[in-house]
C-alpha positions in Angstrom: 119.2 134.0 93.8 116.3 133.8 96.3 114.0 132.3 93.4 116.4 129.1 93.2 115.8 128.3 97.0 112.3 128.9 96.6 109.8 125.7 96.3 106.7 125.9 94.1 104.7 124.0 97.0 105.8 123.6 100.7 103.6 120.8 102.2 104.0 119.0 105.4 104.7 115.1 103.8 104.3 113.3 100.5 100.5 112.6 101.6 99.8 116.6 101.2 100.7 116.4 97.3 97.7 116.8 95.1 98.5 114.2 92.4 95.6 115.1 90.0 96.9 119.1 90.5 100.1 118.1 89.1 98.4 116.4 86.3 97.1 119.7 85.7 100.1 121.5 85.5 101.5 119.3 82.7 103.6 117.3 85.3 104.1 113.4 84.2 107.3 112.5 86.1 108.6 112.7 89.6 112.0 113.2 91.3 112.1 112.1 94.5 114.5 111.9 97.4 115.2 109.1 99.8 116.1 110.0 103.2 113.8 112.2 105.4 111.4 112.8 102.5 110.0 108.9 101.9 112.2 107.0 105.0 113.8 108.3 107.9 117.6 109.0 107.6 119.7 106.0 108.1 116.5 103.7 108.4 115.6 100.6 106.1 112.1 101.0 107.8 109.4 101.9 104.9 106.1 103.3 106.3 103.1 101.4 104.9 101.5 105.0 103.9 104.2 106.0 102.1 104.5 103.0 100.2 100.8 103.4 99.1 101.7 106.7 98.1 104.3 105.7 95.8 101.9 103.0 94.5 99.2 105.5 94.2 101.9 107.7 91.9 102.7 104.6 89.8 98.9 103.7 89.5 97.7 107.5 88.3 100.6 107.3 85.7 103.4 109.0 86.7 106.8 108.2 86.2 108.9 108.1 89.1 112.3 107.6 90.0 114.6 108.0 93.5 117.8 110.4 93.2 119.5 110.3 96.4 122.8 111.8 97.5 123.2 108.3 99.5 124.9 105.2 98.8 123.8 102.0 96.5 124.4 99.8 99.6 122.0 101.5 101.5 119.4 102.6 98.8 119.0 99.4 96.8 116.9 97.4 99.2 114.6 100.5 99.6 114.7 100.9 95.5 113.2 97.0 95.5 110.9 98.0 98.3 109.4 100.8 96.1 110.1 99.3 92.9 111.3 102.6 91.0 114.8 103.1 89.3 117.1 105.0 91.2 120.3 107.1 90.7 122.7 107.1 94.1 125.3 109.7 95.1 123.8 112.2 93.0 125.7 114.7 94.4 122.5 117.2 94.3 122.4 120.0 93.6 124.5 119.3 90.6 122.4 118.8 87.7 123.9 116.1 85.9 121.8 113.2 88.0 118.4 115.2 87.7 119.7 115.3 83.9 120.0 111.6 83.9 116.4 111.0 85.6 115.0 113.2 83.1 116.1 111.3 79.9 115.7 107.8 81.8 112.0 109.1 82.2 112.2 110.6 78.6 110.6 114.1 80.1 111.5 117.6 79.8 111.9 119.8 82.7 108.5 121.4 82.7 106.9 117.9 83.1 108.8 117.0 85.8 108.7 117.6 89.8 111.0 117.1 92.3 110.0 116.1 95.9 112.6 116.4 98.6 112.9 117.7 102.2 115.9 120.1 101.6 116.3 123.6 99.9 119.9 123.4 99.3 120.0 119.7 97.6 116.4 118.8 96.1 114.9 122.3 95.8 118.5 123.9 94.8 118.8 121.4 92.2 115.7 120.9 90.8 115.4 125.0 90.5 118.2 125.0 88.5 116.7 122.8 85.9 113.3 124.5 85.7 111.6 121.4 87.2 108.5 122.3 89.7 109.6 121.7 93.2 107.9 120.5 96.1 109.5 120.6 99.7 108.3 118.7 102.3 109.0 118.7 106.2 111.6 116.2 107.2 110.0 112.7 108.3 112.5 112.6 111.5 114.2 115.1 113.2 117.4 112.5 113.5 119.7 113.4 110.4 123.2 113.4 109.3 125.5 115.8 111.3 126.1 118.2 108.4 122.6 118.0 107.2 121.8 119.2 110.6 124.1 122.3 110.5 122.6 123.2 106.9 119.2 122.9 108.4 119.8 126.1 110.8 120.6 127.9 107.2 117.6 126.7 106.0 115.4 128.0 108.7 116.8 131.6 108.1 116.3 131.2 104.4 112.5 129.5 104.7 111.8 132.6 106.9 113.0 135.3 104.8 111.1 133.4 102.0 107.9 134.0 104.0 108.3 137.5 105.1 109.0 138.4 101.3 105.5 136.6 100.5 107.1 133.6 98.3 105.7 131.0 101.1 102.3 130.8 102.9 
């Protein structure tokens, strides 16, 4: 069970992701979480450096899309800014929306990485399908109350993963 919660990579933020290294692993597509991965939770602000990173992803030849548990009302504005296809109300970690993203990108699980800030949604969902999973630290500490509670359990899981040697 612990392997389902373990990301393949754990980095500070999206800028720490080595896109060329991913290409070397055969990764051709990225499924990107929205809240606290690309933008602060419940905000419409897009940091210019994150927008630039998304542009780098696209110019490097990767397919990309957003998969978020958020609703379309908030997300569509951000989707237009990033100029990426998106799936809303994904109910992550369920596999259904991840599969839709794979179909949209016309890629198979070994060709796709999931980038997100939550173990129990992004990482668990990606690992359940055999995707390459990358955990990033949340952009900001301000979050939905339910997420704040889950973060306490995440902290314990991360500590256990480090103790067992799964994470650096």
